[in-house]
C-alpha positions in Angstrom: 63.9 -40.8 17.2 67.0 -42.8 18.0 68.4 -42.6 21.5 70.4 -39.6 22.5 74.2 -39.8 22.3 76.4 -40.0 25.4 78.8 -37.2 26.3 82.4 -38.2 26.4 84.9 -37.0 29.1 86.5 -34.8 26.4 83.2 -33.1 25.7 83.2 -31.6 29.1 85.8 -29.2 27.8 83.9 -28.6 24.6 85.9 -31.0 22.5 84.4 -34.2 21.2 81.0 -35.9 21.5 80.7 -39.6 21.4 77.7 -41.2 19.5 76.2 -44.6 20.3 76.5 -47.4 17.8 74.8 -46.7 14.5 75.3 -42.9 14.5 79.1 -42.7 13.8 81.7 -41.6 16.2 82.6 -38.0 16.7 80.7 -34.7 16.3 82.6 -31.6 17.1 80.8 -29.4 19.6 79.3 -26.0 18.9 81.7 -23.2 19.7 80.9 -21.2 22.9 80.2 -17.5 22.8 83.2 -15.3 22.3 84.8 -14.8 25.7 85.9 -11.3 24.9 82.4 -10.0 24.6 80.8 -8.4 27.6 78.0 -10.6 29.1 74.7 -10.0 27.5 72.1 -8.0 29.5 69.5 -10.5 28.4 70.1 -14.0 27.0 67.0 -15.6 25.4 66.3 -19.1 24.1 63.8 -19.7 21.3 62.6 -23.3 21.2 61.7 -24.1 17.6 63.5 -23.1 14.4 60.4 -22.8 12.2 58.9 -19.5 11.0 57.4 -18.5 14.3 60.7 -19.2 16.1 62.8 -17.4 13.6 60.5 -14.4 13.5 60.7 -14.2 17.3 64.5 -14.3 17.2 64.5 -11.6 14.6 62.3 -9.4 16.7 64.5 -9.9 19.7 67.7 -8.7 18.0 66.2 -6.1 15.7 67.3 -3.2 17.9 71.1 -3.2 18.2 70.8 -1.1 21.4 68.0 -3.1 22.8 67.9 -5.3 26.0 68.5 -8.6 24.2 72.1 -9.3 23.3 72.1 -13.0 22.5 69.5 -15.5 21.2 69.9 -19.2 20.9 67.4 -20.9 18.6 67.0 -24.5 19.7 65.4 -27.3 17.6 65.0 -31.0 18.1 66.1 -31.6 14.5 69.6 -30.9 13.3 68.0 -28.8 10.5 66.3 -25.4 10.8 63.2 -24.0 9.1 60.5 -26.3 10.6 57.5 -26.8 8.4 59.1 -24.7 5.6 61.5 -27.6 5.2 59.3 -30.5 6.3 55.8 -29.3 5.5 55.8 -27.4 2.3 55.3 -29.7 -0.7 58.5 -30.3 -2.7 57.0 -28.9 -5.9 56.3 -25.6 -4.3 59.7 -24.0 -4.9 58.5 -20.4 -4.5 57.2 -21.1 -1.0 60.2 -23.2 -0.1 62.4 -20.2 -1.1 61.3 -18.6 2.1 64.1 -20.6 3.7 66.5 -17.9 2.2 64.7 -15.2 4.4 64.8 -17.4 7.5 68.5 -18.2 6.8 69.5 -14.5 6.8 68.0 -14.2 10.3 69.8 -17.3 11.7 73.1 -15.9 10.3 72.7 -12.8 12.5 75.8 -12.4 14.7 73.7 -12.3 17.9 71.7 -15.4 17.0 73.1 -19.0 17.3 71.3 -22.0 15.9 71.6 -25.1 18.1 69.9 -28.2 16.5 69.6 -31.7 17.7 68.4 -30.5 21.1 65.3 -32.0 22.6 63.3 -30.0 25.1 60.9 -31.8 27.4 60.7 -35.2 29.0 63.5 -36.8 26.9 65.9 -33.9 27.0 66.4 -30.6 28.8 63.5 -29.5 30.9 62.0 -26.0 31.0 63.3 -25.3 34.6 66.8 -26.2 33.4 66.5 -23.8 30.5 65.7 -21.0 32.9 69.1 -21.7 34.6 70.7 -20.9 31.3 68.5 -18.1 29.9 66.7 -15.0 31.2 63.7 -15.9 29.1 62.6 -18.8 26.9 60.1 -18.5 24.0 58.5 -21.8 23.1 57.6 -22.1 19.4 57.0 -25.8 19.2 54.0 -25.9 16.8 51.3 -28.5 16.8 53.0 -31.8 16.6 50.2 -34.3 16.0 47.2 -34.7 13.7 43.6 -34.9 14.5 42.0 -38.3 14.2 38.6 -39.1 12.7 37.5 -41.4 15.5 35.8 -43.9 13.2 36.1 -47.7 12.9 38.9 -48.9 10.7 41.0 -45.8 11.0 44.1 -47.9 11.9 43.8 -50.4 9.1 46.9 -51.0 6.9 46.8 -48.3 4.2 45.1 -45.8 6.4 47.4 -42.9 7.4 47.3 -39.3 8.4 48.3 -36.8 5.7 50.8 -35.5 8.2 52.7 -38.8 8.0 52.5 -38.9 4.3 53.8 -35.3 4.0 56.7 -36.2 6.5 57.6 -39.2 4.3 57.8 -37.3 1.0 59.5 -34.4 2.8 62.3 -36.6 4.2 61.5 -35.9 7.9 63.9 -38.2 9.8 61.1 -39.5 12.1 58.9 -40.6 9.1 58.2 -44.2 8.4 60.3 -45.3 5.5 58.3 -48.4 4.5 54.7 -47.3 5.1 53.8 -45.9 1.6 54.5 -48.6 -1.0 51.6 -47.0 -3.0 50.5 -50.3 -4.6 46.9 -48.9 -4.6 44.8 -48.3 -7.6 42.8 -45.5 -6.0 43.2 -43.2 -3.0 40.8 -41.1 -0.8 42.0 -37.9 0.8 39.7 -36.9 3.6 39.7 -33.1 4.0 39.6 -30.0 1.8 42.3 -27.8 3.2 45.7 -26.9 1.7 47.4 -29.9 3.1 44.8 -32.2 1.5 45.3 -30.3 -1.8 49.1 -30.8 -1.5 48.7 -34.5 -0.9 46.3 -35.0 -3.7 48.5 -33.0 -6.1 51.6 -35.1 -5.2 49.7 -38.3 -5.8 48.5 -37.0 -9.2 51.8 -35.8 -10.5 54.0 -37.9 -12.7 57.4 -38.8 -11.4 59.2 -36.8 -14.0 57.5 -33.7 -12.6 58.8 -34.5 -9.1 62.3 -35.5 -10.1 63.6 -31.9 -10.2 62.5 -31.3 -6.6 64.4 -32.2 -3.4 62.1 -35.1 -2.6 64.0 -38.0 -1.1 65.0 -40.7 -3.6 63.0 -43.5 -1.9 59.7 -41.5 -2.0 60.3 -40.5 -5.6 60.9 -44.1 -6.6 57.7 -45.3 -4.7 55.6 -42.6 -6.4 57.1 -43.5 -9.8 55.9 -47.1 -9.2 52.5 -46.0 -8.0 49.5 -47.4 -9.9 47.1 -44.9 -8.4 44.8 -43.6 -11.2 41.8 -42.4 -9.1 42.1 -39.8 -6.4 39.1 -38.5 -4.4 39.4 -35.4 -2.1 36.3 -35.4 0.1 34.9 -32.7 2.4 32.0 -33.1 4.8 30.7 -29.6 4.1 30.2 -27.5 0.9 32.7 -25.8 -1.4 32.1 -22.4 0.1 33.3 -23.7 3.4 36.5 -25.5 2.1 39.7 -24.2 3.6 42.0 -24.4 0.6 43.4 -21.2 -0.9 42.6 -20.2 -4.5 46.3 -20.5 -5.6 46.5 -24.1 -4.3 43.2 -25.0 -5.8 44.0 -23.7 -9.2 47.2 -25.8 -9.4 45.0 -29.0 -9.5 43.7 -27.9 -12.9 47.2 -27.4 -14.4 48.6 -31.0 -13.7 49.7 -32.7 -16.9 47.8 -35.9 -17.7 45.5 -35.4 -14.7 41.9 -34.3 -15.0 39.7 -32.7 -12.3 36.1 -33.9 -11.9 33.2 -32.4 -9.9 29.6 -33.3 -9.3 27.2 -30.5 -10.1 24.6 -31.9 -7.7 27.0 -31.6 -4.8 28.1 -28.1 -5.7 24.5 -26.9 -6.1 23.7 -28.1 -2.6 25.8 -25.3 -1.2 23.8 -22.0 -0.8 27.0 -20.1 -1.1 27.8 -21.7 -4.5 24.3 -20.8 -5.8 24.5 -17.3 -4.5 28.1 -16.1 -3.6 27.1 -12.5 -3.1 28.2 -11.5 0.4 30.8 -14.2 0.8 34.4 -13.2 1.4 36.4 -12.5 -1.8 38.7 -15.5 -1.3 35.7 -17.8 -1.1 34.2 -16.2 -4.2 37.5 -16.8 -6.1 37.4 -20.5 -5.1 33.9 -20.9 -6.3 34.8 -19.2 -9.6 37.5 -21.8 -10.2 35.1 -24.6 -9.4 32.4 -23.2 -11.7 35.0 -23.0 -14.5 36.0 -26.7 -14.0 32.4 -27.8 -13.9 31.7 -25.9 -17.2 34.9 -27.3 -18.9 33.9 -30.9 -17.9 31.0 -30.7 -20.2 33.1 -29.4 -23.0 36.0 -31.8 -22.7 37.0 -33.9 -25.7 39.8 -36.2 -26.6 41.3 -39.1 -24.7 40.8 -39.1 -20.9 43.9 -38.3 -18.8 45.7 -41.2 -17.1 44.8 -39.9 -13.6 41.6 -38.5 -12.3 41.2 -36.2 -9.3 37.6 -35.8 -8.1 36.5 -33.2 -5.6 33.6 -34.4 -3.5 31.5 -32.4 -1.0 28.8 -33.1 1.6 30.2 -36.5 2.6 31.1 -37.3 6.2 33.4 -40.3 6.8 31.9 -42.9 9.1 34.1 -46.0 8.5 37.3 -47.1 6.8 36.3 -50.4 5.2 38.4 -53.6 5.8 39.2 -55.9 2.8 39.1 -58.9 5.1 42.9 -59.1 5.5 43.4 -56.0 7.7 43.9 -53.5 4.8 41.8 -50.7 3.4 39.3 -51.4 0.6 37.4 -48.1 0.8 35.8 -45.5 2.9 32.1 -45.3 3.8 30.6 -41.8 3.9 27.3 -40.5 5.0 25.7 -37.9 2.7 25.2 -34.6 4.6 23.2 -31.4 3.8 23.3 -27.8 5.0 21.5 -27.3 8.3 20.8 -23.6 7.7 23.1 -22.5 10.5 26.5 -22.9 8.7 26.9 -26.6 9.6 25.7 -29.9 8.2 23.4 -32.7 9.3 23.4 -36.3 8.3 20.8 -37.7 5.9 21.1 -41.4 6.6 22.2 -42.0 3.0 25.6 -43.7 2.6 28.1 -44.1 -0.2 31.3 -46.2 -0.3 34.3 -44.9 -2.2 36.7 -47.6 -3.3 40.3 -47.0 -2.2 43.3 -48.9 -1.0 45.0 -45.8 0.4 43.1 -43.5 2.8 44.8 -40.2 4.0 43.1 -38.1 6.6 43.8 -34.3 6.6 41.4 -32.9 9.2 43.8 -30.6 11.2 46.6 -30.6 13.7 46.6 -30.5 17.5 49.3 -29.4 20.0 50.9 -31.9 22.4 51.9 -31.2 26.0 55.5 -30.2 26.7 56.7 -31.6 30.0 57.2 -28.8 32.4 54.7 -26.4 30.7 51.0 -25.9 31.5 48.7 -27.2 28.7 45.1 -26.8 27.7 44.0 -30.2 26.3 40.9 -28.8 24.7 42.6 -26.2 22.5 46.0 -28.0 22.3 47.8 -24.8 23.3 49.7 -23.4 26.3 47.6 -20.9 28.3 49.0 -17.4 27.8 48.3 -13.7 27.9 49.8 -11.8 25.0 52.4 -14.6 24.7 53.3 -14.7 28.4 52.8 -18.3 29.7 50.2 -18.5 32.5 50.5 -20.8 35.4 47.4 -20.9 37.6 46.2 -17.7 36.0 49.4 -15.7 36.6 52.2 -14.9 34.2 55.2 -17.2 34.7 58.4 -15.1 34.7 60.6 -15.7 31.8 58.3 -18.1 29.9 56.6 -17.2 26.6 55.0 -18.8 23.6 54.5 -18.0 19.9 53.1 -19.8 16.9 50.7 -22.7 16.8 51.4 -23.8 20.4 50.2 -20.2 21.3 47.2 -19.7 19.1 46.4 -23.2 17.7 47.0 -24.5 14.1 45.5 -21.6 12.2 46.7 -19.2 9.5 49.4 -19.4 6.9 53.2 -19.0 7.3 52.9 -15.2 7.3 50.5 -15.3 10.2 53.4 -16.3 12.4 55.0 -12.9 12.0 52.4 -10.7 13.9 52.0 -13.6 16.4 55.7 -13.6 17.2 55.7 -9.8 17.3 53.1 -9.7 20.0 55.1 -12.2 22.1 58.4 -10.3 21.6 56.7 -7.0 22.6 55.6 -8.7 25.9 59.1 -10.1 26.5 60.9 -6.8 25.8 58.4 -5.0 28.1 59.5 -7.4 30.8 63.2 -7.1 30.1 64.2 -5.0 33.2 62.3 -7.3 35.6 63.8 -10.4 34.0 67.3 -9.0 34.2 67.0 -8.1 37.8 65.1 -11.2 39.0 67.2 -13.9 37.5 70.2 -15.1 39.5 73.6 -15.9 38.0 73.2 -17.8 34.7 75.4 -20.7 33.5 78.6 -19.4 31.9 77.4 -20.8 28.6 74.1 -22.5 27.9 75.9 -25.4 26.3 76.9 -26.6 29.8 73.2 -26.9 30.7 72.4 -28.6 27.4 75.2 -31.1 27.8 74.3 -31.9 31.4 70.9 -32.9 30.0 72.6 -35.3 27.5 72.2 -33.1 24.4 74.7 -32.8 21.6 73.9 -29.6 19.8 74.5 -29.3 16.0 75.5 -25.7 15.2 75.3 -23.7 12.0 78.4 -25.2 10.5 76.8 -28.6 11.1 73.7 -27.5 9.2 75.9 -26.2 6.3 77.5 -29.7 6.2 74.0 -31.2 5.8 73.3 -28.7 2.9 76.5 -29.7 1.3 75.8 -33.4 1.6 72.3 -33.0 0.1 73.7 -31.1 -2.8 76.3 -33.9 -3.4 73.6 -36.6 -3.1 71.6 -34.8 -5.8 74.6 -34.7 -8.1 75.2 -38.4 -7.5 71.6 -39.1 -8.5 71.7 -36.7 -11.5 69.1 -34.6 -9.7 69.0 -31.2 -8.0 69.5 -31.1 -4.2 68.0 -34.3 -2.6 67.1 -34.4 1.0 68.7 -36.9 3.4 65.8 -38.7 5.1 67.4 -40.4 8.2 68.9 -39.4 11.5 72.2 -41.2 10.9 72.8 -39.6 7.5 71.9 -36.1 8.8 74.2 -36.4 11.8 77.1 -37.8 9.7 76.7 -34.9 7.4 76.6 -32.4 10.3 79.8 -34.0 11.7 81.6 -33.6 8.4 80.5 -30.0 8.1 81.5 -29.1 11.6 
């Protein structure tokens, strides 16, 4: 992320913020809270404007007569919605429409969105936030991906699926030149929903992606892509795969892309052979796979231009070097069920040719300066959402979402998770109100002292307007702006 902007002298009175070279010149500040309103009994900050943060904010203001009168939702990006904007695949319009529900929460009169605010080592620290708020709820997600820990993982052409998703989702921190997609074949390591998304985007034709909000650079790169063979590989069997049935079925509906399976790999799985007793969601997945395996033997006509093969019981052991520092394939060891729900290696190896390797083996939280952190689980220690320091609840500090429970569940899982945390905070409301000394007149003072330049709701609306205009210019629907400079320029125009 580019360096933070400086605060001009005029900004001290809430007027103009001065940006460094390369980010344009003036961004109007966010208006302070209305002076005529009586001071809130409880002022709360929610750090993170993704689903868990928005659900937490919603719970805090649900009761008009409740103890919380004002909530600021802070986010490092100038855009709200978190992974709904930057993690949901662009061709999943129905899921992306969840933004409309999150939007209605952020437009609540007692909730204020403050984007472009970094919390942690490079921005405002947790102790400073507690000078501005009675309580802070951290909903910062799991910001990094898990690594495979195998030789060749850092070769050119080897990436995390997280980076690939950020690129085609227009995240402003994404590399803009890392996915030229000159490959003939690709390997996606993992069999969860993110792996399915990545494989599906690679297998789609550009005319299918053109109606989406995918950034123009990514769309053009995918249009030039010569990838014809895509392998999605799991180290265990199909009954242990983490994809959902809806996501899986989509792979079989792609125009001009065919799904392939290997019956010998499917039949290795005891659950595939006898699904009785398995959870219903797993049985539905196996039904889809059986149907594809049966159809493969009946298929006639010309082969599709792209092939998507699902492989199982293969464990990655090395990303292979082409001799010039780039990927030429991935070596896997054949595994087999160990009878205890896991797998064991067989000593038999197979190389899958690929010039693009994408790992999708999970996420992991990262420490936030000023908060305790459990490296093993990648979460902040807590009890019912209350942050624990040395085993005791830290007054005024709470967590929700992935940083609380780890990277598990779907978007809807964040709602009960946030509800538990909000319940704890509201139970503590009287103690928080009594224990905290005088707060800053407005939190913006504390944020600006830490070098932050908040982008408010009007700034976000300016970004929406600019993205709609960009889409019209390109004869497309709305097209996302993929860079910091463009986002902040649009926010300035909107504000």
